[in-house]
PDB file with SEQRES, HELIX, SHEET and CRYST1 records, atoms N, CA, C and O in Angstrom:
SEQRES   1 A   48  UNK UNK UNK UNK UNK UNK UNK UNK UNK UNK UNK UNK UNK          
SEQRES   2 A   48  UNK UNK UNK UNK UNK UNK UNK UNK UNK UNK UNK UNK UNK          
SEQRES   3 A   48  UNK UNK UNK UNK UNK UNK UNK UNK UNK UNK UNK UNK UNK          
SEQRES   4 A   48  UNK UNK UNK UNK UNK UNK UNK UNK UNK                          
HELIX    1 AA1 UNK A    3  UNK A    8  1                                   6    
HELIX    2 AA2 UNK A   14  UNK A   41  1                                  28    
HELIX    3 AA3 UNK A   44  UNK A   46  5                                   3    
CRYST1    1.000    1.000    1.000  90.00  90.00  90.00 P 1           1          
ATOM      1  N   UNK A   1     113.395  79.680 113.221  1.00  0.00           N  
ATOM      2  CA  UNK A   1     113.105  81.116 113.170  1.00  0.00           C  
ATOM      3  C   UNK A   1     113.847  81.803 114.317  1.00  0.00           C  
ATOM      4  O   UNK A   1     113.899  81.276 115.429  1.00  0.00           O  
ATOM      5  N   UNK A   2     114.417  82.969 114.048  1.00  0.00           N  
ATOM      6  CA  UNK A   2     115.200  83.661 115.073  1.00  0.00           C  
ATOM      7  C   UNK A   2     114.289  84.276 116.136  1.00  0.00           C  
ATOM      8  O   UNK A   2     113.094  84.470 115.918  1.00  0.00           O  
ATOM      9  N   UNK A   3     114.872  84.571 117.265  1.00  0.00           N  
ATOM     10  CA  UNK A   3     114.107  85.155 118.378  1.00  0.00           C  
ATOM     11  C   UNK A   3     113.564  86.527 118.013  1.00  0.00           C  
ATOM     12  O   UNK A   3     112.448  86.873 118.401  1.00  0.00           O  
ATOM     13  N   UNK A   4     114.342  87.317 117.269  1.00  0.00           N  
ATOM     14  CA  UNK A   4     113.885  88.643 116.863  1.00  0.00           C  
ATOM     15  C   UNK A   4     112.667  88.546 115.960  1.00  0.00           C  
ATOM     16  O   UNK A   4     111.715  89.312 116.111  1.00  0.00           O  
ATOM     17  N   UNK A   5     112.694  87.618 115.033  1.00  0.00           N  
ATOM     18  CA  UNK A   5     111.566  87.442 114.128  1.00  0.00           C  
ATOM     19  C   UNK A   5     110.328  86.998 114.894  1.00  0.00           C  
ATOM     20  O   UNK A   5     109.215  87.414 114.572  1.00  0.00           O  
ATOM     21  N   UNK A   6     110.515  86.166 115.896  1.00  0.00           N  
ATOM     22  CA  UNK A   6     109.375  85.722 116.697  1.00  0.00           C  
ATOM     23  C   UNK A   6     108.774  86.862 117.502  1.00  0.00           C  
ATOM     24  O   UNK A   6     107.555  86.953 117.643  1.00  0.00           O  
ATOM     25  N   UNK A   7     109.627  87.732 118.029  1.00  0.00           N  
ATOM     26  CA  UNK A   7     109.137  88.860 118.823  1.00  0.00           C  
ATOM     27  C   UNK A   7     108.413  89.863 117.940  1.00  0.00           C  
ATOM     28  O   UNK A   7     107.383  90.412 118.335  1.00  0.00           O  
ATOM     29  N   UNK A   8     108.949  90.107 116.741  1.00  0.00           N  
ATOM     30  CA  UNK A   8     108.361  91.099 115.859  1.00  0.00           C  
ATOM     31  C   UNK A   8     107.255  90.536 114.967  1.00  0.00           C  
ATOM     32  O   UNK A   8     106.623  91.284 114.221  1.00  0.00           O  
ATOM     33  N   UNK A   9     107.016  89.228 115.037  1.00  0.00           N  
ATOM     34  CA  UNK A   9     105.933  88.638 114.252  1.00  0.00           C  
ATOM     35  C   UNK A   9     104.600  89.169 114.765  1.00  0.00           C  
ATOM     36  O   UNK A   9     104.468  89.522 115.937  1.00  0.00           O  
ATOM     37  N   UNK A  10     103.628  89.221 113.884  1.00  0.00           N  
ATOM     38  CA  UNK A  10     102.330  89.793 114.246  1.00  0.00           C  
ATOM     39  C   UNK A  10     101.692  88.965 115.358  1.00  0.00           C  
ATOM     40  O   UNK A  10     101.458  87.769 115.189  1.00  0.00           O  
ATOM     41  N   UNK A  11     101.415  89.590 116.474  1.00  0.00           N  
ATOM     42  CA  UNK A  11     100.844  88.911 117.634  1.00  0.00           C  
ATOM     43  C   UNK A  11      99.588  89.624 118.108  1.00  0.00           C  
ATOM     44  O   UNK A  11      99.436  89.858 119.307  1.00  0.00           O  
ATOM     45  N   UNK A  12      98.708  89.967 117.224  1.00  0.00           N  
ATOM     46  CA  UNK A  12      97.458  90.583 117.625  1.00  0.00           C  
ATOM     47  C   UNK A  12      97.534  92.089 117.796  1.00  0.00           C  
ATOM     48  O   UNK A  12      96.583  92.693 118.293  1.00  0.00           O  
ATOM     49  N   UNK A  13      98.616  92.702 117.407  1.00  0.00           N  
ATOM     50  CA  UNK A  13      98.701  94.151 117.441  1.00  0.00           C  
ATOM     51  C   UNK A  13      99.562  94.739 118.530  1.00  0.00           C  
ATOM     52  O   UNK A  13      99.879  95.927 118.467  1.00  0.00           O  
ATOM     53  N   UNK A  14      99.958  93.970 119.527  1.00  0.00           N  
ATOM     54  CA  UNK A  14     100.731  94.553 120.621  1.00  0.00           C  
ATOM     55  C   UNK A  14     102.087  95.042 120.148  1.00  0.00           C  
ATOM     56  O   UNK A  14     102.603  96.031 120.668  1.00  0.00           O  
ATOM     57  N   UNK A  15     102.673  94.364 119.170  1.00  0.00           N  
ATOM     58  CA  UNK A  15     103.993  94.788 118.694  1.00  0.00           C  
ATOM     59  C   UNK A  15     103.904  96.110 117.931  1.00  0.00           C  
ATOM     60  O   UNK A  15     104.813  96.935 118.018  1.00  0.00           O  
ATOM     61  N   UNK A  16     102.820  96.317 117.188  1.00  0.00           N  
ATOM     62  CA  UNK A  16     102.645  97.594 116.508  1.00  0.00           C  
ATOM     63  C   UNK A  16     102.428  98.719 117.503  1.00  0.00           C  
ATOM     64  O   UNK A  16     102.909  99.835 117.305  1.00  0.00           O  
ATOM     65  N   UNK A  17     101.710  98.427 118.559  1.00  0.00           N  
ATOM     66  CA  UNK A  17     101.492  99.430 119.608  1.00  0.00           C  
ATOM     67  C   UNK A  17     102.832  99.825 120.233  1.00  0.00           C  
ATOM     68  O   UNK A  17     103.077 101.007 120.473  1.00  0.00           O  
ATOM     69  N   UNK A  18     103.691  98.849 120.496  1.00  0.00           N  
ATOM     70  CA  UNK A  18     105.005  99.149 121.071  1.00  0.00           C  
ATOM     71  C   UNK A  18     105.864  99.973 120.123  1.00  0.00           C  
ATOM     72  O   UNK A  18     106.620 100.837 120.565  1.00  0.00           O  
ATOM     73  N   UNK A  19     105.755  99.715 118.831  1.00  0.00           N  
ATOM     74  CA  UNK A  19     106.561 100.466 117.870  1.00  0.00           C  
ATOM     75  C   UNK A  19     106.141 101.928 117.809  1.00  0.00           C  
ATOM     76  O   UNK A  19     106.937 102.778 117.410  1.00  0.00           O  
ATOM     77  N   UNK A  20     104.928 102.232 118.188  1.00  0.00           N  
ATOM     78  CA  UNK A  20     104.458 103.617 118.242  1.00  0.00           C  
ATOM     79  C   UNK A  20     104.658 104.187 119.646  1.00  0.00           C  
ATOM     80  O   UNK A  20     105.109 105.322 119.798  1.00  0.00           O  
ATOM     81  N   UNK A  21     104.326 103.404 120.666  1.00  0.00           N  
ATOM     82  CA  UNK A  21     104.360 103.900 122.044  1.00  0.00           C  
ATOM     83  C   UNK A  21     105.783 104.140 122.546  1.00  0.00           C  
ATOM     84  O   UNK A  21     106.014 105.090 123.294  1.00  0.00           O  
ATOM     85  N   UNK A  22     106.717 103.317 122.160  1.00  0.00           N  
ATOM     86  CA  UNK A  22     108.083 103.469 122.661  1.00  0.00           C  
ATOM     87  C   UNK A  22     108.706 104.804 122.224  1.00  0.00           C  
ATOM     88  O   UNK A  22     109.236 105.520 123.075  1.00  0.00           O  
ATOM     89  N   UNK A  23     108.665 105.167 120.936  1.00  0.00           N  
ATOM     90  CA  UNK A  23     109.219 106.477 120.570  1.00  0.00           C  
ATOM     91  C   UNK A  23     108.453 107.643 121.192  1.00  0.00           C  
ATOM     92  O   UNK A  23     109.054 108.653 121.558  1.00  0.00           O  
ATOM     93  N   UNK A  24     107.129 107.512 121.314  1.00  0.00           N  
ATOM     94  CA  UNK A  24     106.360 108.582 121.950  1.00  0.00           C  
ATOM     95  C   UNK A  24     106.738 108.732 123.420  1.00  0.00           C  
ATOM     96  O   UNK A  24     106.853 109.850 123.922  1.00  0.00           O  
ATOM     97  N   UNK A  25     106.929 107.626 124.100  1.00  0.00           N  
ATOM     98  CA  UNK A  25     107.339 107.677 125.502  1.00  0.00           C  
ATOM     99  C   UNK A  25     108.729 108.290 125.630  1.00  0.00           C  
ATOM    100  O   UNK A  25     108.979 109.068 126.551  1.00  0.00           O  
ATOM    101  N   UNK A  26     109.622 107.952 124.728  1.00  0.00           N  
ATOM    102  CA  UNK A  26     110.964 108.529 124.745  1.00  0.00           C  
ATOM    103  C   UNK A  26     110.907 110.035 124.517  1.00  0.00           C  
ATOM    104  O   UNK A  26     111.592 110.792 125.205  1.00  0.00           O  
ATOM    105  N   UNK A  27     110.101 110.471 123.564  1.00  0.00           N  
ATOM    106  CA  UNK A  27     109.954 111.896 123.293  1.00  0.00           C  
ATOM    107  C   UNK A  27     109.351 112.625 124.494  1.00  0.00           C  
ATOM    108  O   UNK A  27     109.799 113.718 124.840  1.00  0.00           O  
ATOM    109  N   UNK A  28     108.353 112.041 125.124  1.00  0.00           N  
ATOM    110  CA  UNK A  28     107.738 112.654 126.301  1.00  0.00           C  
ATOM    111  C   UNK A  28     108.762 112.775 127.432  1.00  0.00           C  
ATOM    112  O   UNK A  28     108.794 113.784 128.136  1.00  0.00           O  
ATOM    113  N   UNK A  29     109.591 111.757 127.605  1.00  0.00           N  
ATOM    114  CA  UNK A  29     110.601 111.788 128.666  1.00  0.00           C  
ATOM    115  C   UNK A  29     111.635 112.876 128.394  1.00  0.00           C  
ATOM    116  O   UNK A  29     112.039 113.591 129.312  1.00  0.00           O  
ATOM    117  N   UNK A  30     112.068 113.008 127.134  1.00  0.00           N  
ATOM    118  CA  UNK A  30     113.058 114.034 126.782  1.00  0.00           C  
ATOM    119  C   UNK A  30     112.471 115.434 127.006  1.00  0.00           C  
ATOM    120  O   UNK A  30     113.153 116.319 127.522  1.00  0.00           O  
ATOM    121  N   UNK A  31     111.203 115.629 126.616  1.00  0.00           N  
ATOM    122  CA  UNK A  31     110.577 116.928 126.835  1.00  0.00           C  
ATOM    123  C   UNK A  31     110.412 117.233 128.322  1.00  0.00           C  
ATOM    124  O   UNK A  31     110.601 118.373 128.747  1.00  0.00           O  
ATOM    125  N   UNK A  32     110.064 116.229 129.106  1.00  0.00           N  
ATOM    126  CA  UNK A  32     109.929 116.409 130.552  1.00  0.00           C  
ATOM    127  C   UNK A  32     111.277 116.784 131.156  1.00  0.00           C  
ATOM    128  O   UNK A  32     111.361 117.675 132.001  1.00  0.00           O  
ATOM    129  N   UNK A  33     112.327 116.100 130.719  1.00  0.00           N  
ATOM    130  CA  UNK A  33     113.669 116.375 131.230  1.00  0.00           C  
ATOM    131  C   UNK A  33     114.114 117.790 130.858  1.00  0.00           C  
ATOM    132  O   UNK A  33     114.693 118.492 131.686  1.00  0.00           O  
ATOM    133  N   UNK A  34     113.851 118.211 129.632  1.00  0.00           N  
ATOM    134  CA  UNK A  34     114.223 119.556 129.207  1.00  0.00           C  
ATOM    135  C   UNK A  34     113.452 120.612 129.995  1.00  0.00           C  
ATOM    136  O   UNK A  34     114.020 121.634 130.380  1.00  0.00           O  
ATOM    137  N   UNK A  35     112.173 120.375 130.234  1.00  0.00           N  
ATOM    138  CA  UNK A  35     111.370 121.317 131.009  1.00  0.00           C  
ATOM    139  C   UNK A  35     111.886 121.418 132.441  1.00  0.00           C  
ATOM    140  O   UNK A  35     111.961 122.510 133.005  1.00  0.00           O  
ATOM    141  N   UNK A  36     112.239 120.280 133.022  1.00  0.00           N  
ATOM    142  CA  UNK A  36     112.760 120.277 134.392  1.00  0.00           C  
ATOM    143  C   UNK A  36     114.061 121.062 134.480  1.00  0.00           C  
ATOM    144  O   UNK A  36     114.269 121.835 135.415  1.00  0.00           O  
ATOM    145  N   UNK A  37     114.939 120.856 133.494  1.00  0.00           N  
ATOM    146  CA  UNK A  37     116.206 121.587 133.498  1.00  0.00           C  
ATOM    147  C   UNK A  37     115.983 123.083 133.297  1.00  0.00           C  
ATOM    148  O   UNK A  37     116.655 123.902 133.923  1.00  0.00           O  
ATOM    149  N   UNK A  38     115.045 123.438 132.431  1.00  0.00           N  
ATOM    150  CA  UNK A  38     114.761 124.853 132.189  1.00  0.00           C  
ATOM    151  C   UNK A  38     114.201 125.510 133.446  1.00  0.00           C  
ATOM    152  O   UNK A  38     114.551 126.648 133.757  1.00  0.00           O  
ATOM    153  N   UNK A  39     113.359 124.822 134.152  1.00  0.00           N  
ATOM    154  CA  UNK A  39     112.788 125.379 135.384  1.00  0.00           C  
ATOM    155  C   UNK A  39     113.855 125.546 136.470  1.00  0.00           C  
ATOM    156  O   UNK A  39     113.778 126.470 137.280  1.00  0.00           O  
ATOM    157  N   UNK A  40     114.838 124.663 136.486  1.00  0.00           N  
ATOM    158  CA  UNK A  40     115.916 124.777 137.477  1.00  0.00           C  
ATOM    159  C   UNK A  40     116.792 125.989 137.208  1.00  0.00           C  
ATOM    160  O   UNK A  40     117.287 126.617 138.144  1.00  0.00           O  
ATOM    161  N   UNK A  41     116.988 126.322 135.941  1.00  0.00           N  
ATOM    162  CA  UNK A  41     117.915 127.405 135.612  1.00  0.00           C  
ATOM    163  C   UNK A  41     117.266 128.776 135.636  1.00  0.00           C  
ATOM    164  O   UNK A  41     117.980 129.778 135.643  1.00  0.00           O  
ATOM    165  N   UNK A  42     115.935 128.864 135.648  1.00  0.00           N  
ATOM    166  CA  UNK A  42     115.308 130.190 135.659  1.00  0.00           C  
ATOM    167  C   UNK A  42     115.388 130.795 137.050  1.00  0.00           C  
ATOM    168  O   UNK A  42     115.250 130.082 138.044  1.00  0.00           O  
ATOM    169  N   UNK A  43     115.605 132.087 137.130  1.00  0.00           N  
ATOM    170  CA  UNK A  43     115.718 132.748 138.427  1.00  0.00           C  
ATOM    171  C   UNK A  43     114.400 132.660 139.220  1.00  0.00           C  
ATOM    172  O   UNK A  43     113.324 132.659 138.624  1.00  0.00           O  
ATOM    173  N   UNK A  44     114.478 132.588 140.547  1.00  0.00           N  
ATOM    174  CA  UNK A  44     113.274 132.418 141.351  1.00  0.00           C  
ATOM    175  C   UNK A  44     112.301 133.599 141.279  1.00  0.00           C  
ATOM    176  O   UNK A  44     111.103 133.416 141.497  1.00  0.00           O  
ATOM    177  N   UNK A  45     112.790 134.799 140.980  1.00  0.00           N  
ATOM    178  CA  UNK A  45     111.892 135.965 140.954  1.00  0.00           C  
ATOM    179  C   UNK A  45     111.166 136.147 139.626  1.00  0.00           C  
ATOM    180  O   UNK A  45     110.405 137.103 139.475  1.00  0.00           O  
ATOM    181  N   UNK A  46     111.384 135.245 138.650  1.00  0.00           N  
ATOM    182  CA  UNK A  46     110.748 135.397 137.340  1.00  0.00           C  
ATOM    183  C   UNK A  46     109.413 134.658 137.259  1.00  0.00           C  
ATOM    184  O   UNK A  46     108.843 134.557 136.172  1.00  0.00           O  
ATOM    185  N   UNK A  47     108.903 134.143 138.368  1.00  0.00           N  
ATOM    186  CA  UNK A  47     107.631 133.431 138.343  1.00  0.00           C  
ATOM    187  C   UNK A  47     106.471 134.429 138.286  1.00  0.00           C  
ATOM    188  O   UNK A  47     106.466 135.452 138.971  1.00  0.00           O  
ATOM    189  N   UNK A  48     105.478 134.089 137.432  1.00  0.00           N  
ATOM    190  CA  UNK A  48     104.265 134.887 137.369  1.00  0.00           C  
ATOM    191  C   UNK A  48     104.430 136.094 136.584  1.00  0.00           C  
ATOM    192  O   UNK A  48     103.487 136.872 136.441  1.00  0.00           O  
TER     193      UNK A  48                                                      
END                                                                             
């Protein structure tokens, strides 16, 4: 059996959790990065 098949074989649910958590973590990171960039580009007097 190949290494990929062994890793993706059902192991009590952790692999399914990773298949959901990894894309969610990536999306959260991209949104955080976009927010950080947007905050850097806004003028300092536009707060509040």
